[in-house]
C-alpha positions in Angstrom: -21.3 171.5 117.9 -24.9 172.7 118.6 -24.6 171.4 122.2 -21.8 173.9 122.9 -23.9 176.7 121.4 -26.9 175.8 123.5 -24.6 175.6 126.6 -23.3 179.1 125.9 -26.9 180.4 125.4 -27.9 179.0 128.8 -24.8 179.9 130.8 -23.6 183.0 129.0 -19.9 183.9 128.5 -17.6 181.0 129.5 -14.0 179.8 129.1 -13.4 176.7 127.0 -12.3 174.8 130.1 -15.6 175.8 131.9 -17.6 174.4 128.9 -15.6 171.2 128.9 -16.1 170.7 132.7 -19.8 171.6 132.5 -20.6 169.4 129.6 -18.2 166.5 130.6 -16.4 166.4 127.2 -12.7 166.6 126.4 -11.2 170.1 126.1 -9.8 169.3 122.7 -13.3 168.5 121.4 -14.7 171.8 122.8 -11.9 173.8 121.1 -12.7 172.1 117.8 -16.4 173.0 118.2 -15.6 176.5 119.2 -13.4 177.0 116.1 -16.2 175.7 113.9 -18.9 177.9 115.5 -16.6 181.0 115.3 -16.0 180.3 111.6 -19.8 180.2 111.1 -20.2 183.4 113.0 -22.4 181.8 115.7 -20.1 182.8 118.6 -17.5 185.5 119.4 -14.2 184.4 120.9 -11.1 186.0 122.4 -7.9 184.5 123.8 -7.4 185.0 127.6 -4.4 184.6 129.9 -5.2 184.1 133.6 -2.8 183.7 136.5 -3.4 181.7 139.7 -0.3 182.4 141.7 2.6 181.2 139.6 0.4 179.1 137.4 -0.4 180.5 133.9 -3.5 179.4 132.0 -4.2 180.3 128.4 -7.7 179.7 127.1 -10.4 180.9 124.9 -13.4 182.9 126.2 -16.5 182.8 124.1 -20.1 184.0 124.0 -23.0 183.7 121.7 -22.9 186.2 118.9 -25.9 188.6 118.7 -27.7 186.9 121.5 -29.7 189.1 123.8 -31.2 187.2 126.8 -34.8 187.8 127.6 -35.7 190.5 130.1 -36.2 189.4 133.7 -39.7 189.7 135.1 -40.6 192.3 137.6 -40.2 196.0 138.0 -37.2 197.7 136.4 -35.2 200.5 138.1 -36.1 203.9 136.8 -39.5 202.8 135.5 -42.2 205.4 136.0 -44.6 204.6 138.9 -48.2 204.6 138.0 -50.4 206.9 140.1 -53.2 205.1 142.0 -56.5 207.1 141.7 
């Protein structure tokens, strides 16, 4: 269960099928882990329907709850420029 949470923290918002493929575990096991993590309040989930031509896919999209990734290094847009004396 914690492996799925760590995967989401590393990769961000993902579909359940993407997690299963990325971790190499069965989709049924991923869905059980997602349900348990959602019940604990560790992740946020929503159901998603996607279409690829005539193929319909229904899955669960999830992301870590209250997780804010660290700021990236370097200058930020709109930051004041320091004057060089």
